[in-house]
C-alpha positions as CSV (number, residue, x, y, z in Angstrom):
1,M,70.5,171.0,165.2
2,Q,68.5,170.8,162.0
3,E,71.5,172.3,160.2
4,F,73.6,169.2,160.9
5,L,70.9,166.6,160.1
6,P,71.5,166.7,156.3
7,Y,75.3,166.4,156.8
8,I,74.9,163.4,159.1
9,T,72.6,161.8,156.7
10,A,74.8,162.5,153.7
11,F,77.9,161.1,155.5
12,G,75.9,157.9,156.4
13,I,74.7,157.3,152.9
14,G,78.1,158.1,151.5
15,S,79.7,155.6,153.7
16,L,77.2,153.0,152.8
17,V,77.6,153.6,149.1
18,S,81.4,153.6,149.4
19,A,81.3,150.3,151.3
20,L,79.0,148.7,148.6
21,I,81.2,149.9,145.8
22,Q,84.4,148.6,147.5
23,F,82.7,145.2,148.1
24,W,81.6,145.0,144.4
25,L,85.1,145.9,143.2
26,T,86.8,143.4,145.5
27,T,84.4,140.7,144.5
28,R,84.9,141.4,140.8
29,L,88.7,141.4,141.2
30,N,88.6,138.1,143.1
31,N,86.4,136.5,140.4
32,R,88.8,137.7,137.6
33,R,91.8,136.3,139.5
34,K,90.0,133.0,140.0
35,I,89.1,132.7,136.3
36,Y,92.7,133.7,135.3
37,E,94.2,131.0,137.6
38,E,91.8,128.3,136.4
39,R,92.5,129.1,132.8
40,K,96.2,129.3,133.3
41,E,96.3,125.9,135.1
42,A,94.2,124.3,132.3
43,Y,96.2,125.8,129.5
44,I,99.6,125.0,131.0
45,G,98.4,121.5,131.8
46,L,97.4,121.0,128.1
47,L,100.7,122.4,126.8
48,E,102.6,120.0,129.2
49,A,100.5,117.1,128.1
50,W,101.2,117.9,124.4
51,K,104.9,118.1,125.2
52,R,104.9,114.7,126.9
53,Q,103.0,113.2,124.0
54,D,105.6,114.6,121.5
55,Q,108.5,113.3,123.6
56,E,107.1,109.9,124.4
57,G,104.9,109.2,121.4
58,I,101.2,108.3,121.3
59,K,100.5,106.0,124.1
60,S,97.2,105.3,125.8
61,E,98.4,107.1,128.9
62,N,99.4,110.2,127.0
63,L,96.1,110.2,125.1
64,F,94.2,110.1,128.4
65,D,96.4,112.9,129.8
66,V,95.8,115.1,126.7
67,G,92.1,114.3,126.7
68,H,91.9,115.2,130.4
69,W,93.5,118.6,129.9
70,V,91.5,119.3,126.7
71,L,88.3,118.8,128.7
72,R,89.5,121.0,131.6
73,A,90.5,123.7,129.1
74,E,87.0,123.5,127.5
75,L,85.4,124.0,130.8
76,V,87.1,127.3,131.5
77,A,88.1,128.6,128.1
78,S,86.8,131.7,126.3
79,N,84.5,131.1,123.3
80,K,87.4,131.6,120.8
81,V,89.6,129.0,122.6
82,F,86.7,126.6,122.9
83,D,86.0,126.7,119.2
84,L,89.7,126.2,118.4
85,L,89.8,123.2,120.8
86,K,86.9,121.6,119.0
87,L,88.7,122.1,115.6
88,W,91.9,120.7,117.2
89,K,90.1,117.6,118.6
90,N,88.4,116.9,115.2
91,S,91.7,116.8,113.3
92,E,94.1,113.9,113.1
93,P,97.5,114.1,114.9
94,G,100.2,115.3,112.6
95,S,97.7,116.2,109.9
96,P,98.2,119.4,107.8
97,E,95.1,120.8,109.3
98,R,96.2,120.2,113.0
99,I,99.5,122.0,112.9
100,P,98.1,125.5,112.0
101,T,95.1,124.9,114.3
102,T,97.6,124.1,117.2
103,E,99.4,127.4,116.5
104,K,96.2,129.4,116.4
105,L,95.1,127.7,119.6
106,K,98.3,128.6,121.4
107,Q,97.9,132.2,120.3
108,A,94.3,132.3,121.4
109,M,95.2,130.9,124.8
110,R,97.9,133.6,125.2
111,D,95.4,136.3,124.2
112,D,92.8,134.9,126.5
113,L,95.2,135.1,129.5
114,R,96.3,138.6,128.6
115,S,92.7,139.8,128.4
116,L,92.0,139.1,132.0
């Protein structure tokens, strides 16, 4: 009987460790999916707001919409995207500084989503 005791104990501990690792991996994956979905929604919303503003012109409704999506993106963005959003907000629409900042911001958003 004493011969089987170490095996029974080993299988019990192994099952417990396996369950804990599986729980940790599942939780980590779910968190990454949630972050990805939140970022994707914010980035797409911002791009759509920019598109509407380009098509309809600068109206108070469009400015509110862009501001809303910029704020949402700032809440979930990576540090690089966040810094570029601050630069973008501090530049004037159509200015020579905003156009390259917008392109850098789009690339940073793409890279951010690919990294998750």
